[in-house]
Residue frames as a rotation matrix with the C-alpha (Angstrom) as fourth column:
MET 1
0.583 0.812 0.000 0.00
0.812 -0.583 0.000 0.00
0.000 0.000 -1.000 0.00
GLU 2
-0.320 -0.697 0.642 1.41
0.686 -0.638 -0.350 3.37
0.654 0.328 0.682 -1.00
GLU 3
-0.127 0.203 -0.971 1.53
0.877 -0.434 -0.205 6.06
-0.463 -0.878 -0.123 1.68
LYS 4
0.424 0.357 0.832 -0.05
0.710 -0.702 -0.061 9.37
0.562 0.616 -0.551 0.69
LYS 5
-0.513 -0.672 -0.534 2.02
0.850 -0.483 -0.210 12.41
-0.117 -0.562 0.819 1.63
ASN 6
0.680 0.684 0.265 0.42
0.682 -0.722 0.114 15.72
0.269 0.103 -0.958 2.53
GLY 7
0.902 -0.297 -0.313 2.22
-0.084 -0.833 0.547 19.02
-0.423 -0.468 -0.776 2.81
ARG 8
0.492 -0.814 -0.308 5.92
-0.832 -0.335 -0.443 19.54
0.258 0.474 -0.842 2.30
PRO 9
0.564 -0.403 -0.721 8.47
0.244 0.915 -0.321 16.73
0.789 0.006 0.615 2.26
HIS 10
0.853 -0.277 0.442 10.35
-0.517 -0.340 0.785 16.36
-0.067 -0.899 -0.433 5.54
SER 11
0.627 -0.714 -0.311 14.06
0.462 0.663 -0.589 15.59
0.627 0.225 0.746 5.66
ILE 12
0.883 -0.470 -0.006 17.05
-0.240 -0.461 0.854 16.08
-0.404 -0.753 -0.519 7.92
THR 13
0.610 -0.791 0.035 20.62
0.430 0.294 -0.853 16.49
0.665 0.536 0.520 6.70
TRP 14
0.924 -0.373 0.086 23.44
-0.274 -0.487 0.829 16.92
-0.267 -0.789 -0.553 9.20
ASN 15
0.635 -0.762 -0.127 27.14
0.066 0.217 -0.974 17.18
0.770 0.610 0.188 8.32
ASP 16
-0.291 -0.900 -0.325 29.78
0.368 0.208 -0.906 16.09
0.883 -0.383 0.271 10.85
ARG 17
0.170 0.488 -0.856 27.48
0.977 0.032 0.212 17.07
0.131 -0.872 -0.471 13.75
LYS 18
-0.652 -0.531 -0.542 28.38
0.601 -0.797 0.058 20.72
-0.462 -0.288 0.839 12.99
ALA 19
-0.710 0.443 -0.548 25.79
-0.592 -0.796 0.124 21.99
-0.381 0.412 0.827 10.50
GLY 20
-0.729 0.504 0.463 22.39
0.535 0.842 -0.073 20.81
-0.426 0.194 -0.883 9.37
ASN 21
-0.796 0.565 -0.217 19.30
-0.579 -0.608 0.543 21.46
0.175 0.558 0.811 7.35
VAL 22
-0.686 0.681 0.256 15.71
0.394 0.644 -0.656 20.47
-0.612 -0.349 -0.710 8.19
THR 23
-0.867 0.485 -0.114 12.90
-0.360 -0.453 0.816 20.67
0.344 0.749 0.567 5.64
GLY 24
-0.235 0.880 -0.413 9.16
0.421 0.475 0.773 20.27
0.876 0.008 -0.482 6.16
VAL 25
-0.774 -0.111 -0.623 9.24
0.624 -0.295 -0.724 22.73
-0.104 -0.949 0.297 9.08
THR 26
0.065 0.882 0.468 5.97
0.739 -0.357 0.571 24.52
0.670 0.308 -0.675 9.83
ASP 27
0.803 0.190 0.564 7.03
-0.189 -0.818 0.544 26.49
0.565 -0.543 -0.621 12.94
VAL 28
-0.436 -0.875 -0.210 9.91
0.183 0.142 -0.973 27.13
0.881 -0.463 0.098 15.36
LEU 29
0.573 0.752 -0.327 8.47
0.425 0.070 0.903 26.52
0.701 -0.656 -0.279 18.82
SER 30
0.936 -0.351 0.003 11.57
-0.203 -0.535 0.820 27.47
-0.287 -0.769 -0.572 20.85
PHE 31
0.579 -0.815 -0.017 15.32
0.489 0.364 -0.793 27.75
0.653 0.450 0.609 20.59
ASP 32
0.833 -0.537 0.131 18.40
-0.480 -0.584 0.655 28.50
-0.275 -0.608 -0.745 22.63
GLU 33
0.083 -0.899 -0.430 22.05
-0.974 0.017 -0.225 27.45
0.209 0.438 -0.874 22.39
ASN 34
-0.723 -0.362 0.589 21.28
-0.551 0.815 -0.176 24.00
-0.416 -0.452 -0.789 23.87
SER 35
-0.516 0.582 0.629 18.07
0.573 0.780 -0.251 23.02
-0.637 0.231 -0.736 22.05
VAL 36
-0.790 0.401 -0.464 15.91
-0.606 -0.629 0.488 23.87
-0.096 0.666 0.739 19.07
VAL 37
-0.508 0.715 0.481 12.27
0.322 0.675 -0.663 22.70
-0.799 -0.182 -0.573 18.98
LEU 38
-0.842 0.159 -0.516 10.64
-0.528 -0.438 0.727 22.59
-0.111 0.885 0.453 15.54
GLN 39
0.134 0.892 0.431 7.13
-0.237 0.451 -0.860 21.68
-0.962 0.013 0.272 14.46
THR 40
-0.814 -0.454 -0.362 7.48
-0.474 0.159 0.866 19.58
-0.336 0.877 -0.345 11.30
GLU 41
-0.095 0.764 -0.639 5.18
-0.899 0.209 0.384 17.72
0.427 0.611 0.667 8.94
GLN 42
-0.067 -0.015 -0.998 6.06
0.028 0.999 -0.017 14.56
0.997 -0.029 -0.066 10.91
GLY 43
0.666 0.333 -0.667 5.57
0.663 0.145 0.734 15.89
0.341 -0.932 -0.124 14.46
THR 44
0.915 -0.342 0.213 7.61
-0.401 -0.822 0.404 17.91
0.037 -0.456 -0.889 16.94
LEU 45
0.537 -0.822 -0.187 11.38
0.566 0.516 -0.642 17.59
0.625 0.239 0.743 16.47
THR 46
0.945 -0.323 0.046 13.79
-0.238 -0.588 0.773 18.52
-0.222 -0.742 -0.633 19.28
VAL 47
0.477 -0.878 -0.038 17.45
0.318 0.213 -0.924 19.02
0.819 0.429 0.381 18.41
LYS 48
0.975 -0.218 -0.044 19.73
-0.020 -0.281 0.959 19.00
-0.222 -0.935 -0.278 21.47
GLY 49
0.417 -0.894 0.165 23.37
0.767 0.249 -0.591 19.97
0.487 0.373 0.790 21.49
ARG 50
0.176 -0.463 -0.869 25.82
0.687 -0.574 0.445 22.75
-0.705 -0.675 0.217 22.28
ASP 51
-0.562 -0.427 -0.708 26.30
-0.032 -0.845 0.534 26.17
-0.826 0.323 0.461 20.70
LEU 52
-0.292 0.550 0.782 23.26
0.919 0.389 0.070 25.69
-0.266 0.739 -0.619 18.44
HIS 53
-0.531 0.135 -0.836 22.39
-0.175 -0.983 -0.048 28.64
-0.829 0.121 0.546 16.20
ILE 54
0.430 0.678 0.596 19.77
0.638 0.239 -0.732 29.08
-0.639 0.695 -0.330 13.52
GLY 55
-0.627 -0.773 -0.096 21.71
0.418 -0.438 0.796 30.32
-0.657 0.459 0.598 10.51
ARG 56
-0.890 0.392 -0.232 18.84
-0.421 -0.512 0.749 30.68
0.174 0.764 0.621 8.09
LEU 57
-0.581 0.791 0.193 15.09
0.298 0.427 -0.854 30.42
-0.758 -0.438 -0.483 8.65
MET 58
-0.850 0.359 -0.387 12.72
-0.512 -0.384 0.769 30.21
0.127 0.851 0.510 5.69
LEU 59
-0.618 0.654 0.435 9.33
-0.041 0.526 -0.849 29.17
-0.785 -0.543 -0.298 7.08
ASP 60
0.253 0.730 -0.635 7.57
-0.759 -0.258 -0.598 30.07
-0.600 0.633 0.489 3.82
GLN 61
0.082 -0.309 -0.948 9.67
-0.814 0.528 -0.243 27.32
0.575 0.791 -0.208 2.19
GLY 62
0.926 0.373 0.054 9.65
-0.320 0.703 0.635 25.12
0.199 -0.606 0.770 5.30
GLU 63
0.428 -0.853 -0.301 13.44
0.497 0.499 -0.709 25.12
0.755 0.154 0.638 5.78
VAL 64
0.931 -0.281 0.232 15.74
-0.352 -0.535 0.768 25.75
-0.092 -0.797 -0.597 8.74
GLU 65
0.373 -0.893 -0.254 19.54
0.217 0.349 -0.912 25.72
0.902 0.285 0.324 8.61
MET 66
0.978 -0.038 0.205 21.41
-0.209 -0.203 0.957 25.26
0.006 -0.979 -0.206 11.90
GLU 67
0.110 -0.981 -0.161 24.99
-0.202 0.136 -0.970 25.23
0.973 0.139 -0.183 13.14
GLY 68
0.167 -0.153 0.974 26.46
-0.982 -0.110 0.151 23.82
0.084 -0.982 -0.169 16.32
CYS 69
-0.845 -0.501 -0.184 27.34
-0.466 0.861 -0.205 20.49
0.262 -0.088 -0.961 17.88
MET 70
0.184 0.974 -0.129 24.30
-0.836 0.225 0.501 18.23
0.517 0.016 0.856 17.60
ASP 71
-0.746 -0.408 0.526 23.96
-0.648 0.624 -0.436 15.56
-0.151 -0.666 -0.730 20.31
SER 72
-0.742 0.534 0.405 20.46
0.440 0.844 -0.308 14.16
-0.506 -0.050 -0.861 19.67
LEU 73
-0.733 0.657 -0.179 17.34
-0.576 -0.458 0.676 14.39
0.362 0.599 0.714 17.53
THR 74
-0.872 0.487 0.052 14.03
0.334 0.670 -0.663 13.39
-0.358 -0.561 -0.747 19.12
TYR 75
-0.615 0.776 0.142 10.50
-0.178 -0.312 0.933 13.31
0.768 0.548 0.330 17.73
SER 76
-0.888 0.456 -0.063 7.52
0.183 0.224 -0.957 13.66
-0.422 -0.862 -0.282 20.05
GLY 77
-0.094 0.940 -0.327 3.84
-0.542 -0.323 -0.776 13.49
-0.835 0.104 0.540 19.39
ALA 78
0.103 0.248 0.963 2.18
0.579 0.773 -0.260 11.72
-0.809 0.584 -0.064 16.52
SER 79
-0.906 -0.309 0.289 2.59
0.396 -0.379 0.836 12.66
-0.149 0.872 0.466 12.92
PRO 80
-0.504 0.769 -0.394 -0.17
-0.444 -0.622 -0.646 15.16
-0.741 -0.151 0.654 12.15
ALA 81
-0.673 0.318 0.668 -2.82
0.599 0.764 0.240 13.11
-0.434 0.561 -0.705 10.37
LYS 82
0.332 0.874 0.356 -5.37
0.943 -0.304 -0.135 15.89
-0.010 0.380 -0.925 9.93
LYS 83
-0.757 -0.552 0.349 -4.83
0.585 -0.811 -0.013 19.44
0.290 0.194 0.937 8.77
GLY 84
0.029 0.761 0.649 -6.65
0.193 -0.641 0.743 22.52
0.981 0.104 -0.165 9.99
SER 85
-0.544 -0.195 0.816 -7.34
-0.638 -0.536 -0.553 24.23
0.545 -0.821 0.167 13.25
LEU 86
-0.979 0.184 -0.088 -8.70
0.193 0.693 -0.695 22.47
-0.067 -0.697 -0.714 16.30
ALA 87
-0.411 0.876 -0.254 -11.97
-0.362 -0.412 -0.836 24.40
-0.837 -0.252 0.486 16.05
ARG 88
-0.145 0.331 -0.933 -12.39
-0.989 -0.012 0.150 23.41
0.039 0.944 0.328 12.42
ARG 89
-0.746 -0.189 -0.639 -11.82
-0.248 0.969 0.003 19.74
0.618 0.161 -0.769 13.23
LEU 90
-0.912 0.408 -0.037 -14.25
0.169 0.293 -0.941 19.86
-0.373 -0.865 -0.336 16.19
PHE 91
-0.145 0.918 -0.368 -17.11
-0.192 -0.391 -0.900 21.57
-0.971 -0.060 0.233 14.32
ARG 92
-0.967 -0.191 -0.167 -17.20
-0.206 0.209 0.956 19.72
-0.148 0.959 -0.242 11.01
């Protein structure tokens, strides 16, 4: 069975734990030099590390470029199955 994809494609590219690119980003929820929390097409992604910096943010294209020493990547929450606001989903 073929999986149907909605929204932007989501990918992560990280080079030598020093610089990376994340696509499919819909929002930056929080960031500091030790963690960056991104809302993506596949759920909430937390990047933990040291000296993390957002080099380029292009939310209209769904891309974030980061620099710093990455220690871990963690997804939380389920992949968003339905699009739209909570109110719209409740009052269909």
